[in-house]
All heavy atoms as TSV, in Angstrom:
chain	resi	resn	atom	element	x	y	z
A	1	ALA	N	N	70.249	45.865	29.857
A	1	ALA	CA	C	70.680	44.569	29.362
A	1	ALA	C	C	71.638	43.925	30.348
A	1	ALA	O	O	71.584	42.706	30.540
A	1	ALA	CB	C	71.295	44.740	27.988
A	2	ALA	N	N	72.501	44.699	30.977
A	2	ALA	CA	C	73.453	44.123	31.928
A	2	ALA	C	C	72.707	43.503	33.140
A	2	ALA	O	O	73.078	42.425	33.577
A	2	ALA	CB	C	74.456	45.195	32.396
A	3	TRP	N	N	71.696	44.195	33.619
A	3	TRP	CA	C	70.950	43.673	34.760
A	3	TRP	C	C	70.164	42.441	34.379
A	3	TRP	O	O	70.077	41.495	35.120
A	3	TRP	CB	C	70.032	44.759	35.331
A	3	TRP	CG	C	70.769	45.754	36.128
A	3	TRP	CD1	C	71.008	47.077	35.814
A	3	TRP	CD2	C	71.458	45.550	37.363
A	3	TRP	NE1	N	71.764	47.666	36.772
A	3	TRP	CE2	C	72.047	46.764	37.744
A	3	TRP	CE3	C	71.625	44.439	38.178
A	3	TRP	CZ2	C	72.792	46.910	38.918
A	3	TRP	CZ3	C	72.346	44.582	39.370
A	3	TRP	CH2	C	72.927	45.794	39.699
A	4	ALA	N	N	69.569	42.416	33.180
A	4	ALA	CA	C	68.820	41.271	32.725
A	4	ALA	C	C	69.753	40.047	32.607
A	4	ALA	O	O	69.387	38.928	33.044
A	4	ALA	CB	C	68.121	41.573	31.427
A	5	ALA	N	N	70.929	40.243	32.047
A	5	ALA	CA	C	71.873	39.154	31.884
A	5	ALA	C	C	72.345	38.660	33.281
A	5	ALA	O	O	72.419	37.427	33.521
A	5	ALA	CB	C	73.079	39.648	31.078
A	6	ALA	N	N	72.612	39.573	34.187
A	6	ALA	CA	C	73.041	39.182	35.523
A	6	ALA	C	C	71.947	38.428	36.239
A	6	ALA	O	O	72.214	37.435	36.947
A	6	ALA	CB	C	73.436	40.436	36.325
A	7	ALA	N	N	70.709	38.867	36.097
A	7	ALA	CA	C	69.582	38.170	36.741
A	7	ALA	C	C	69.393	36.774	36.186
A	7	ALA	O	O	69.188	35.805	36.942
A	7	ALA	CB	C	68.315	38.976	36.562
A	8	ARG	N	N	69.503	36.590	34.876
A	8	ARG	CA	C	69.371	35.289	34.267
A	8	ARG	C	C	70.492	34.358	34.725
A	8	ARG	O	O	70.233	33.180	35.023
A	8	ARG	CB	C	69.371	35.378	32.726
A	8	ARG	CG	C	68.140	36.033	32.183
A	8	ARG	CD	C	66.939	35.159	32.401
A	8	ARG	NE	N	65.721	35.886	32.066
A	8	ARG	CZ	C	64.750	35.413	31.336
A	8	ARG	NH1	N	64.811	34.201	30.907
A	8	ARG	NH2	N	63.694	36.135	31.119
A	9	LEU	N	N	71.707	34.837	34.783
A	9	LEU	CA	C	72.810	34.000	35.255
A	9	LEU	C	C	72.624	33.622	36.734
A	9	LEU	O	O	72.902	32.520	37.149
A	9	LEU	CB	C	74.165	34.726	35.070
A	9	LEU	CG	C	74.616	34.831	33.635
A	9	LEU	CD1	C	75.809	35.761	33.508
A	9	LEU	CD2	C	75.014	33.439	33.093
A	10	THR	N	N	72.152	34.583	37.558
A	10	THR	CA	C	71.888	34.323	38.943
A	10	THR	C	C	70.822	33.229	39.106
A	10	THR	O	O	70.962	32.323	39.921
A	10	THR	CB	C	71.430	35.615	39.637
A	10	THR	OG1	O	72.474	36.580	39.533
A	10	THR	CG2	C	71.095	35.373	41.115
A	11	GLU	N	N	69.766	33.270	38.306
A	11	GLU	CA	C	68.711	32.274	38.368
A	11	GLU	C	C	69.217	30.902	38.006
A	11	GLU	O	O	68.744	29.898	38.473
A	11	GLU	CB	C	67.569	32.641	37.419
A	11	GLU	CG	C	66.768	33.855	37.857
A	11	GLU	CD	C	65.796	34.335	36.799
A	11	GLU	OE1	O	65.769	33.760	35.683
A	11	GLU	OE2	O	65.065	35.308	37.078
A	12	LYS	N	N	70.259	30.835	37.142
A	12	LYS	CA	C	70.800	29.543	36.732
A	12	LYS	C	C	71.894	29.065	37.703
A	12	LYS	O	O	72.593	28.085	37.439
A	12	LYS	CB	C	71.374	29.667	35.338
A	12	LYS	CG	C	70.292	29.888	34.287
A	12	LYS	CD	C	70.916	30.039	32.920
A	12	LYS	CE	C	69.842	30.382	31.926
A	12	LYS	NZ	N	69.397	29.297	31.127
A	13	GLY	N	N	72.050	29.784	38.818
A	13	GLY	CA	C	73.048	29.354	39.813
A	13	GLY	C	C	74.461	29.840	39.472
A	13	GLY	O	O	75.418	29.327	40.031
A	14	LEU	N	N	74.568	30.787	38.573
A	14	LEU	CA	C	75.871	31.339	38.187
A	14	LEU	C	C	75.922	32.850	38.420
A	14	LEU	O	O	76.124	33.605	37.471
A	14	LEU	CB	C	76.109	31.048	36.704
A	14	LEU	CG	C	76.050	29.598	36.268
A	14	LEU	CD1	C	75.965	29.470	34.764
A	14	LEU	CD2	C	77.255	28.820	36.811
A	15	PRO	N	N	75.757	33.299	39.676
A	15	PRO	CA	C	75.722	34.724	39.926
A	15	PRO	C	C	77.032	35.404	39.521
A	15	PRO	O	O	78.100	34.833	39.730
A	15	PRO	CB	C	75.452	34.846	41.390
A	15	PRO	CG	C	75.944	33.551	41.974
A	15	PRO	CD	C	75.695	32.536	40.904
A	16	MET	N	N	76.899	36.566	38.951
A	16	MET	CA	C	78.106	37.356	38.599
A	16	MET	C	C	78.716	37.890	39.863
A	16	MET	O	O	78.036	38.051	40.880
A	16	MET	CB	C	77.674	38.489	37.675
A	16	MET	CG	C	77.073	38.005	36.382
A	16	MET	SD	S	76.477	39.337	35.346
A	16	MET	CE	C	78.002	39.962	34.697
A	17	ARG	N	N	79.967	38.230	39.830
A	17	ARG	CA	C	80.637	38.838	41.005
A	17	ARG	C	C	80.228	40.285	41.136
A	17	ARG	O	O	80.279	40.844	42.237
A	17	ARG	CB	C	82.158	38.752	40.839
A	17	ARG	CG	C	82.589	37.287	40.670
A	17	ARG	CD	C	83.462	36.742	41.666
A	17	ARG	NE	N	84.070	37.612	42.598
A	17	ARG	CZ	C	84.946	37.248	43.455
A	17	ARG	NH1	N	85.371	36.024	43.419
A	17	ARG	NH2	N	85.473	38.067	44.314
A	18	GLY	N	N	79.817	40.914	40.062
A	18	GLY	CA	C	79.428	42.318	40.128
A	18	GLY	C	C	78.867	42.798	38.793
A	18	GLY	O	O	78.997	42.135	37.791
A	19	VAL	N	N	78.213	43.969	38.861
A	19	VAL	CA	C	77.649	44.595	37.691
A	19	VAL	C	C	78.117	46.034	37.688
A	19	VAL	O	O	78.043	46.714	38.728
A	19	VAL	CB	C	76.119	44.537	37.655
A	19	VAL	CG1	C	75.569	45.358	36.519
A	19	VAL	CG2	C	75.634	43.097	37.569
A	20	ILE	N	N	78.575	46.537	36.570
A	20	ILE	CA	C	78.871	47.934	36.398
A	20	ILE	C	C	77.810	48.501	35.495
A	20	ILE	O	O	77.680	48.082	34.346
A	20	ILE	CB	C	80.262	48.218	35.851
A	20	ILE	CG1	C	81.300	47.652	36.785
A	20	ILE	CG2	C	80.460	49.725	35.628
A	20	ILE	CD1	C	82.736	47.736	36.252
A	21	ALA	N	N	76.953	49.394	35.990
A	21	ALA	CA	C	75.880	49.945	35.190
A	21	ALA	C	C	76.304	51.307	34.735
A	21	ALA	O	O	76.397	52.248	35.515
A	21	ALA	CB	C	74.607	50.020	36.015
A	22	LEU	N	N	76.533	51.458	33.427
A	22	LEU	CA	C	76.956	52.737	32.884
A	22	LEU	C	C	75.739	53.524	32.405
A	22	LEU	O	O	75.500	53.648	31.225
A	22	LEU	CB	C	77.934	52.522	31.714
A	22	LEU	CG	C	79.232	51.853	32.065
A	22	LEU	CD1	C	80.020	51.531	30.834
A	22	LEU	CD2	C	80.058	52.763	32.960
A	23	ALA	N	N	74.948	53.986	33.337
A	23	ALA	CA	C	73.778	54.813	33.034
A	23	ALA	C	C	72.944	54.250	31.918
A	23	ALA	O	O	72.552	54.911	31.002
A	23	ALA	CB	C	74.213	56.237	32.727
A	24	GLY	N	N	72.724	52.936	31.990
A	24	GLY	CA	C	71.999	52.250	30.941
A	24	GLY	C	C	70.530	52.668	30.879
A	24	GLY	O	O	70.011	53.375	31.712
A	25	SER	N	N	69.867	52.181	29.875
A	25	SER	CA	C	68.458	52.459	29.724
A	25	SER	C	C	67.652	51.595	30.672
A	25	SER	O	O	68.029	50.496	30.974
A	25	SER	CB	C	68.003	52.215	28.292
A	25	SER	OG	O	68.194	50.846	27.942
A	26	GLY	N	N	66.550	52.144	31.123
A	26	GLY	CA	C	65.680	51.416	32.016
A	26	GLY	C	C	64.693	50.570	31.202
A	26	GLY	O	O	64.206	50.966	30.152
A	27	ARG	N	N	64.455	49.370	31.657
A	27	ARG	CA	C	63.461	48.523	31.040
A	27	ARG	C	C	62.277	48.417	31.967
A	27	ARG	O	O	62.460	48.099	33.124
A	27	ARG	CB	C	64.049	47.125	30.796
A	27	ARG	CG	C	65.199	47.110	29.820
A	27	ARG	CD	C	65.800	45.741	29.747
A	27	ARG	NE	N	66.943	45.752	28.840
A	27	ARG	CZ	C	66.884	45.323	27.575
A	27	ARG	NH1	N	65.762	44.885	27.074
A	27	ARG	NH2	N	67.952	45.388	26.826
A	28	GLY	N	N	61.114	48.711	31.477
A	28	GLY	CA	C	59.950	48.671	32.335
A	28	GLY	C	C	58.704	48.314	31.563
A	28	GLY	O	O	58.763	47.986	30.376
A	29	GLY	N	N	57.595	48.319	32.226
A	29	GLY	CA	C	56.356	47.965	31.591
A	29	GLY	C	C	55.978	46.513	31.786
A	29	GLY	O	O	56.793	45.692	32.239
A	30	SER	N	N	54.753	46.216	31.473
A	30	SER	CA	C	54.259	44.849	31.724
A	30	SER	C	C	54.937	43.782	30.931
A	30	SER	O	O	55.117	42.636	31.395
A	30	SER	CB	C	52.745	44.809	31.473
A	30	SER	OG	O	52.466	45.162	30.142
A	31	ALA	N	N	55.401	44.059	29.687
A	31	ALA	CA	C	56.061	43.064	28.871
A	31	ALA	C	C	57.367	42.630	29.510
A	31	ALA	O	O	57.675	41.451	29.598
A	31	ALA	CB	C	56.300	43.585	27.485
A	32	PHE	N	N	58.155	43.594	29.982
A	32	PHE	CA	C	59.412	43.260	30.650
A	32	PHE	C	C	59.157	42.622	31.985
A	32	PHE	O	O	59.831	41.652	32.354
A	32	PHE	CB	C	60.299	44.519	30.817
A	32	PHE	CG	C	60.890	44.991	29.533
A	32	PHE	CD1	C	60.425	46.127	28.937
A	32	PHE	CD2	C	61.910	44.301	28.927
A	32	PHE	CE1	C	60.976	46.577	27.739
A	32	PHE	CE2	C	62.490	44.755	27.722
A	32	PHE	CZ	C	62.013	45.863	27.133
A	33	ALA	N	N	58.193	43.105	32.742
A	33	ALA	CA	C	57.915	42.534	34.064
A	33	ALA	C	C	57.435	41.081	33.957
A	33	ALA	O	O	57.824	40.245	34.744
A	33	ALA	CB	C	56.875	43.381	34.769
A	34	SER	N	N	56.619	40.795	32.942
A	34	SER	CA	C	56.129	39.429	32.814
A	34	SER	C	C	57.246	38.466	32.478
A	34	SER	O	O	57.151	37.254	32.827
A	34	SER	CB	C	55.030	39.341	31.741
A	34	SER	OG	O	55.555	39.607	30.479
A	35	GLU	N	N	58.310	38.911	31.852
A	35	GLU	CA	C	59.464	38.077	31.536
A	35	GLU	C	C	60.562	38.204	32.619
A	35	GLU	O	O	61.605	37.638	32.460
A	35	GLU	CB	C	60.065	38.455	30.183
A	35	GLU	CG	C	59.156	38.180	29.024
A	35	GLU	CD	C	58.907	36.707	28.826
A	35	GLU	OE1	O	59.853	35.911	29.006
A	35	GLU	OE2	O	57.736	36.340	28.514
A	36	GLN	N	N	60.236	38.942	33.675
A	36	GLN	CA	C	61.165	39.205	34.770
A	36	GLN	C	C	62.451	39.858	34.264
A	36	GLN	O	O	63.551	39.586	34.704
A	36	GLN	CB	C	61.491	37.938	35.546
A	36	GLN	CG	C	60.287	37.324	36.192
A	36	GLN	CD	C	60.586	36.086	37.033
A	36	GLN	OE1	O	61.675	35.567	37.005
A	36	GLN	NE2	N	59.640	35.660	37.806
A	37	LEU	N	N	62.275	40.778	33.299
A	37	LEU	CA	C	63.415	41.502	32.749
A	37	LEU	C	C	63.368	42.989	33.022
A	37	LEU	O	O	64.149	43.770	32.487
A	37	LEU	CB	C	63.524	41.298	31.234
A	37	LEU	CG	C	63.885	39.863	30.824
A	37	LEU	CD1	C	63.809	39.723	29.302
A	37	LEU	CD2	C	65.234	39.455	31.343
A	38	ASP	N	N	62.402	43.413	33.878
A	38	ASP	CA	C	62.334	44.841	34.232
A	38	ASP	C	C	63.571	45.202	35.044
A	38	ASP	O	O	64.080	44.373	35.812
A	38	ASP	CB	C	61.046	45.175	35.003
A	38	ASP	CG	C	60.952	44.398	36.295
A	38	ASP	OD1	O	60.966	43.139	36.250
A	38	ASP	OD2	O	60.898	45.029	37.384
A	39	THR	N	N	64.087	46.382	34.865
A	39	THR	CA	C	65.343	46.765	35.516
A	39	THR	C	C	65.255	46.659	37.046
A	39	THR	O	O	66.169	46.106	37.663
A	39	THR	CB	C	65.726	48.197	35.121
A	39	THR	OG1	O	65.928	48.232	33.682
A	39	THR	CG2	C	67.016	48.675	35.784
A	40	ALA	N	N	64.238	47.183	37.643
A	40	ALA	CA	C	64.117	47.155	39.123
A	40	ALA	C	C	64.079	45.715	39.637
A	40	ALA	O	O	64.734	45.394	40.601
A	40	ALA	CB	C	62.907	47.938	39.580
A	41	GLY	N	N	63.319	44.853	38.977
A	41	GLY	CA	C	63.207	43.476	39.369
A	41	GLY	C	C	64.560	42.759	39.274
A	41	GLY	O	O	64.940	41.978	40.160
A	42	CYS	N	N	65.280	43.027	38.214
A	42	CYS	CA	C	66.597	42.424	38.018
A	42	CYS	C	C	67.588	42.902	39.065
A	42	CYS	O	O	68.356	42.133	39.646
A	42	CYS	CB	C	67.140	42.702	36.627
A	42	CYS	SG	S	66.234	41.866	35.291
A	43	ILE	N	N	67.553	44.214	39.370
A	43	ILE	CA	C	68.426	44.762	40.401
A	43	ILE	C	C	68.127	44.098	41.729
A	43	ILE	O	O	69.055	43.667	42.453
A	43	ILE	CB	C	68.279	46.281	40.507
A	43	ILE	CG1	C	68.822	46.982	39.254
A	43	ILE	CG2	C	68.956	46.824	41.778
A	43	ILE	CD1	C	68.527	48.453	39.194
A	44	ARG	N	N	66.839	43.951	42.074
A	44	ARG	CA	C	66.506	43.336	43.370
A	44	ARG	C	C	66.951	41.899	43.445
A	44	ARG	O	O	67.543	41.476	44.455
A	44	ARG	CB	C	64.974	43.403	43.560
A	44	ARG	CG	C	64.456	44.769	43.886
A	44	ARG	CD	C	62.962	44.766	44.196
A	44	ARG	NE	N	62.435	46.085	44.070
A	44	ARG	CZ	C	61.755	46.570	43.071
A	44	ARG	NH1	N	61.446	45.791	42.036
A	44	ARG	NH2	N	61.320	47.802	43.050
A	45	ARG	N	N	66.751	41.081	42.394
A	45	ARG	CA	C	67.162	39.689	42.423
A	45	ARG	C	C	68.661	39.585	42.543
A	45	ARG	O	O	69.174	38.744	43.300
A	45	ARG	CB	C	66.663	38.982	41.187
A	45	ARG	CG	C	65.179	38.685	41.242
A	45	ARG	CD	C	64.736	37.599	40.289
A	45	ARG	NE	N	65.154	37.769	38.931
A	45	ARG	CZ	C	64.632	38.615	38.013
A	45	ARG	NH1	N	63.638	39.389	38.359
A	45	ARG	NH2	N	65.075	38.666	36.796
A	46	CYS	N	N	69.394	40.406	41.811
A	46	CYS	CA	C	70.864	40.325	41.864
A	46	CYS	C	C	71.390	40.767	43.216
A	46	CYS	O	O	72.278	40.127	43.784
A	46	CYS	CB	C	71.465	41.187	40.771
A	46	CYS	SG	S	71.192	40.506	39.116
A	47	THR	N	N	70.809	41.826	43.779
A	47	THR	CA	C	71.251	42.321	45.057
A	47	THR	C	C	71.005	41.269	46.143
A	47	THR	O	O	71.873	41.022	46.988
A	47	THR	CB	C	70.559	43.649	45.407
A	47	THR	OG1	O	70.825	44.591	44.385
A	47	THR	CG2	C	71.066	44.223	46.722
A	48	ARG	N	N	69.845	40.642	46.107
A	48	ARG	CA	C	69.527	39.595	47.101
A	48	ARG	C	C	70.516	38.424	46.973
A	48	ARG	O	O	70.808	37.769	47.997
A	48	ARG	CB	C	68.115	39.066	46.889
A	48	ARG	CG	C	67.055	40.015	47.362
A	48	ARG	CD	C	65.658	39.428	47.263
A	48	ARG	NE	N	64.676	40.437	47.428
A	48	ARG	CZ	C	63.799	40.832	46.506
A	48	ARG	NH1	N	63.758	40.206	45.347
A	48	ARG	NH2	N	62.959	41.800	46.740
A	49	ALA	N	N	71.007	38.148	45.778
A	49	ALA	CA	C	71.943	37.073	45.587
A	49	ALA	C	C	73.391	37.464	45.899
A	49	ALA	O	O	74.303	36.650	45.794
A	49	ALA	CB	C	71.858	36.569	44.136
A	50	GLY	N	N	73.597	38.710	46.287
A	50	GLY	CA	C	74.932	39.147	46.682
A	50	GLY	C	C	75.765	39.732	45.565
A	50	GLY	O	O	76.952	39.911	45.728
A	51	VAL	N	N	75.163	39.984	44.405
A	51	VAL	CA	C	75.887	40.571	43.302
A	51	VAL	C	C	76.182	42.040	43.622
A	51	VAL	O	O	75.285	42.787	43.953
A	51	VAL	CB	C	75.095	40.458	41.984
A	51	VAL	CG1	C	75.814	41.152	40.827
A	51	VAL	CG2	C	74.830	38.993	41.643
A	52	ARG	N	N	77.417	42.399	43.561
A	52	ARG	CA	C	77.821	43.784	43.840
A	52	ARG	C	C	77.523	44.688	42.628
A	52	ARG	O	O	77.486	44.221	41.498
A	52	ARG	CB	C	79.274	43.883	44.168
A	52	ARG	CG	C	79.661	43.114	45.413
A	52	ARG	CD	C	81.138	43.223	45.669
A	52	ARG	NE	N	81.485	42.491	46.836
A	52	ARG	CZ	C	82.168	41.341	46.833
A	52	ARG	NH1	N	82.575	40.817	45.711
A	52	ARG	NH2	N	82.438	40.738	47.976
A	53	ALA	N	N	77.371	45.973	42.896
A	53	ALA	CA	C	77.031	46.895	41.805
A	53	ALA	C	C	77.836	48.185	41.974
A	53	ALA	O	O	78.055	48.648	43.084
A	53	ALA	CB	C	75.538	47.215	41.780
A	54	LEU	N	N	78.242	48.713	40.824
A	54	LEU	CA	C	78.868	50.044	40.761
A	54	LEU	C	C	78.058	50.863	39.791
A	54	LEU	O	O	77.934	50.459	38.641
A	54	LEU	CB	C	80.322	49.931	40.337
A	54	LEU	CG	C	81.047	51.263	40.024
A	54	LEU	CD1	C	81.163	52.086	41.304
A	54	LEU	CD2	C	82.398	50.985	39.407
A	55	PHE	N	N	77.464	51.950	40.236
A	55	PHE	CA	C	76.681	52.793	39.366
A	55	PHE	C	C	77.490	54.000	38.959
A	55	PHE	O	O	77.974	54.736	39.842
A	55	PHE	CB	C	75.374	53.245	40.098
A	55	PHE	CG	C	74.495	52.095	40.457
A	55	PHE	CD1	C	74.541	51.559	41.717
A	55	PHE	CD2	C	73.603	51.590	39.542
A	55	PHE	CE1	C	73.721	50.510	42.069
A	55	PHE	CE2	C	72.782	50.515	39.847
A	55	PHE	CZ	C	72.840	49.959	41.130
A	56	LEU	N	N	77.649	54.229	37.678
A	56	LEU	CA	C	78.389	55.362	37.146
A	56	LEU	C	C	77.446	56.210	36.280
A	56	LEU	O	O	76.623	55.673	35.546
A	56	LEU	CB	C	79.544	54.887	36.296
A	56	LEU	CG	C	80.540	53.961	36.959
A	56	LEU	CD1	C	81.580	53.447	35.965
A	56	LEU	CD2	C	81.256	54.689	38.105
A	57	HIS	N	N	77.588	57.519	36.388
A	57	HIS	CA	C	76.789	58.400	35.548
A	57	HIS	C	C	77.618	59.647	35.239
A	57	HIS	O	O	78.081	60.325	36.189
A	57	HIS	CB	C	75.503	58.802	36.262
A	57	HIS	CG	C	74.498	59.416	35.336
A	57	HIS	ND1	N	74.601	60.730	34.954
A	57	HIS	CD2	C	73.422	58.895	34.740
A	57	HIS	CE1	C	73.584	60.975	34.119
A	57	HIS	NE2	N	72.844	59.908	33.977
A	58	GLY	N	N	77.829	59.898	33.978
A	58	GLY	CA	C	78.683	61.054	33.603
A	58	GLY	C	C	77.982	62.376	33.888
A	58	GLY	O	O	76.782	62.529	33.754
A	59	THR	N	N	78.790	63.360	34.255
A	59	THR	CA	C	78.229	64.668	34.554
A	59	THR	C	C	77.735	65.407	33.335
A	59	THR	O	O	76.916	66.324	33.442
A	59	THR	CB	C	79.293	65.550	35.272
A	59	THR	OG1	O	80.438	65.677	34.399
A	59	THR	CG2	C	79.704	64.980	36.610
A	60	GLU	N	N	78.132	65.020	32.173
A	60	GLU	CA	C	77.695	65.662	30.938
A	60	GLU	C	C	76.692	64.769	30.144
A	60	GLU	O	O	76.402	65.088	28.971
A	60	GLU	CB	C	78.909	65.968	30.030
A	60	GLU	CG	C	79.900	66.903	30.675
A	60	GLU	CD	C	79.307	68.282	30.996
A	60	GLU	OE1	O	78.557	68.791	30.164
A	60	GLU	OE2	O	79.648	68.807	32.089
A	61	ASP	N	N	76.203	63.729	30.712
A	61	ASP	CA	C	75.265	62.821	30.024
A	61	ASP	C	C	73.981	63.568	29.696
A	61	ASP	O	O	73.293	64.055	30.558
A	61	ASP	CB	C	74.975	61.608	30.902
A	61	ASP	CG	C	74.213	60.524	30.169
A	61	ASP	OD1	O	73.571	60.813	29.156
A	61	ASP	OD2	O	74.262	59.367	30.625
A	62	GLN	N	N	73.669	63.608	28.413
A	62	GLN	CA	C	72.430	64.238	27.946
A	62	GLN	C	C	71.387	63.213	27.491
A	62	GLN	O	O	70.260	63.583	27.135
A	62	GLN	CB	C	72.766	65.181	26.769
A	62	GLN	CG	C	73.737	66.300	27.114
A	62	GLN	CD	C	73.192	67.241	28.159
A	62	GLN	OE1	O	72.015	67.675	28.067
A	62	GLN	NE2	N	73.967	67.534	29.162
A	63	ASN	N	N	71.729	61.916	27.490
A	63	ASN	CA	C	70.837	60.895	27.031
A	63	ASN	C	C	70.033	60.220	28.138
A	63	ASN	O	O	68.861	59.853	27.944
A	63	ASN	CB	C	71.612	59.801	26.269
A	63	ASN	CG	C	72.243	60.358	25.006
A	63	ASN	OD1	O	71.603	61.094	24.298
A	63	ASN	ND2	N	73.480	59.995	24.761
A	64	VAL	N	N	70.650	60.026	29.270
A	64	VAL	CA	C	69.983	59.321	30.386
A	64	VAL	C	C	69.927	60.269	31.584
A	64	VAL	O	O	70.954	60.795	32.006
A	64	VAL	CB	C	70.755	58.029	30.756
A	64	VAL	CG1	C	70.061	57.338	31.938
A	64	VAL	CG2	C	70.862	57.096	29.558
A	65	ALA	N	N	68.755	60.471	32.096
A	65	ALA	CA	C	68.570	61.366	33.260
A	65	ALA	C	C	69.270	60.811	34.484
A	65	ALA	O	O	69.303	59.602	34.721
A	65	ALA	CB	C	67.083	61.536	33.535
A	66	LEU	N	N	69.838	61.698	35.286
A	66	LEU	CA	C	70.477	61.327	36.519
A	66	LEU	C	C	69.480	60.600	37.447
A	66	LEU	O	O	69.881	59.718	38.213
A	66	LEU	CB	C	71.066	62.541	37.240
A	66	LEU	CG	C	71.764	62.295	38.578
A	66	LEU	CD1	C	72.916	61.298	38.395
A	66	LEU	CD2	C	72.245	63.593	39.161
A	67	ASP	N	N	68.220	60.909	37.288
A	67	ASP	CA	C	67.204	60.249	38.120
A	67	ASP	C	C	67.211	58.743	37.940
A	67	ASP	O	O	66.909	57.992	38.867
A	67	ASP	CB	C	65.800	60.776	37.779
A	67	ASP	CG	C	65.565	62.187	38.255
A	67	ASP	OD1	O	66.401	62.688	39.071
A	67	ASP	OD2	O	64.595	62.820	37.839
A	68	PHE	N	N	67.563	58.257	36.735
A	68	PHE	CA	C	67.596	56.824	36.523
A	68	PHE	C	C	68.734	56.189	37.332
A	68	PHE	O	O	68.523	55.146	37.975
A	68	PHE	CB	C	67.772	56.457	35.052
A	68	PHE	CG	C	67.842	54.975	34.870
A	68	PHE	CD1	C	66.705	54.185	34.978
A	68	PHE	CD2	C	69.065	54.378	34.589
A	68	PHE	CE1	C	66.765	52.817	34.864
A	68	PHE	CE2	C	69.114	52.993	34.463
A	68	PHE	CZ	C	67.991	52.208	34.582
A	69	ALA	N	N	69.895	56.781	37.350
A	69	ALA	CA	C	70.994	56.261	38.171
A	69	ALA	C	C	70.636	56.299	39.670
A	69	ALA	O	O	70.896	55.341	40.388
A	69	ALA	CB	C	72.286	57.028	37.915
A	70	SER	N	N	69.996	57.380	40.071
A	70	SER	CA	C	69.560	57.504	41.478
A	70	SER	C	C	68.548	56.421	41.830
A	70	SER	O	O	68.603	55.779	42.886
A	70	SER	CB	C	68.981	58.885	41.725
A	70	SER	OG	O	69.944	59.863	41.551
A	71	PHE	N	N	67.563	56.216	40.914
A	71	PHE	CA	C	66.534	55.177	41.134
A	71	PHE	C	C	67.184	53.801	41.255
A	71	PHE	O	O	66.844	53.027	42.139
A	71	PHE	CB	C	65.554	55.180	39.973
A	71	PHE	CG	C	64.701	53.964	39.911
A	71	PHE	CD1	C	63.595	53.821	40.749
A	71	PHE	CD2	C	64.974	52.952	39.008
A	71	PHE	CE1	C	62.794	52.689	40.700
A	71	PHE	CE2	C	64.191	51.789	38.959
A	71	PHE	CZ	C	63.118	51.683	39.801
A	72	SER	N	N	68.151	53.509	40.374
A	72	SER	CA	C	68.812	52.195	40.393
A	72	SER	C	C	69.577	52.008	41.722
A	72	SER	O	O	69.484	50.943	42.343
A	72	SER	CB	C	69.786	52.086	39.230
A	72	SER	OG	O	69.098	52.140	38.004
A	73	PHE	N	N	70.276	53.038	42.140
A	73	PHE	CA	C	71.027	52.961	43.403
A	73	PHE	C	C	70.093	52.766	44.569
A	73	PHE	O	O	70.331	51.947	45.436
A	73	PHE	CB	C	71.867	54.244	43.590
A	73	PHE	CG	C	72.570	54.250	44.928
A	73	PHE	CD1	C	73.701	53.502	45.141
A	73	PHE	CD2	C	72.038	55.014	45.953
A	73	PHE	CE1	C	74.316	53.527	46.391
A	73	PHE	CE2	C	72.680	55.043	47.196
A	73	PHE	CZ	C	73.817	54.287	47.405
A	74	GLN	N	N	68.987	53.540	44.601
A	74	GLN	CA	C	68.017	53.410	45.700
A	74	GLN	C	C	67.379	52.035	45.722
A	74	GLN	O	O	67.141	51.464	46.798
A	74	GLN	CB	C	66.912	54.495	45.579
A	74	GLN	CG	C	67.440	55.910	45.792
A	74	GLN	CD	C	68.048	56.093	47.191
A	74	GLN	OE1	O	67.617	55.500	48.167
A	74	GLN	NE2	N	69.069	56.908	47.257
A	75	THR	N	N	67.073	51.461	44.549
A	75	THR	CA	C	66.510	50.134	44.449
A	75	THR	C	C	67.484	49.117	45.040
A	75	THR	O	O	67.072	48.221	45.816
A	75	THR	CB	C	66.166	49.784	43.028
A	75	THR	OG1	O	65.210	50.744	42.513
A	75	THR	CG2	C	65.558	48.411	42.868
A	76	ALA	N	N	68.721	49.193	44.633
A	76	ALA	CA	C	69.705	48.250	45.169
A	76	ALA	C	C	69.928	48.448	46.681
A	76	ALA	O	O	70.013	47.453	47.404
A	76	ALA	CB	C	71.045	48.420	44.409
A	77	SER	N	N	70.003	49.678	47.116
A	77	SER	CA	C	70.238	49.966	48.505
A	77	SER	C	C	69.098	49.427	49.399
A	77	SER	O	O	69.318	48.915	50.499
A	77	SER	CB	C	70.394	51.460	48.767
A	77	SER	OG	O	71.531	51.934	48.092
A	78	ALA	N	N	67.895	49.577	48.922
A	78	ALA	CA	C	66.715	49.129	49.688
A	78	ALA	C	C	66.648	47.597	49.794
A	78	ALA	O	O	65.962	47.080	50.651
A	78	ALA	CB	C	65.426	49.656	49.074
A	79	THR	N	N	67.332	46.906	48.889
A	79	THR	CA	C	67.270	45.463	48.844
A	79	THR	C	C	68.450	44.814	49.556
A	79	THR	O	O	68.412	43.606	49.825
A	79	THR	CB	C	67.261	45.005	47.374
A	79	THR	OG1	O	66.277	45.748	46.644
A	79	THR	CG2	C	66.880	43.526	47.230
A	80	CYS	N	N	69.483	45.590	49.857
A	80	CYS	CA	C	70.678	45.045	50.477
A	80	CYS	C	C	70.324	44.300	51.782
A	80	CYS	O	O	69.509	44.776	52.566
A	80	CYS	CB	C	71.692	46.133	50.809
A	80	CYS	SG	S	72.521	46.737	49.356
A	81	PRO	N	N	70.970	43.129	51.966
A	81	PRO	CA	C	70.688	42.368	53.206
A	81	PRO	C	C	71.248	43.087	54.446
A	81	PRO	O	O	72.038	43.937	54.424
A	81	PRO	CB	C	71.458	41.076	52.993
A	81	PRO	CG	C	72.234	41.173	51.746
A	81	PRO	CD	C	71.874	42.477	51.077
């Protein structure tokens, strides 16, 4: 949700100064992609617009796999100017 909100604000010319992603849930699939709300797409758009990101993942998190935080970081890193 944080990435989707940041992407929408960026599209309206109001980019956020940064996003802190607390191991959030990933949004994917054709429904999210068609609305441009998929997590990877939002990360890419925000990164291209210069929105900074801090990715946090607790060492005891049992709800969200560490792979998701790694994927998010790699997506942002690959898009950095």
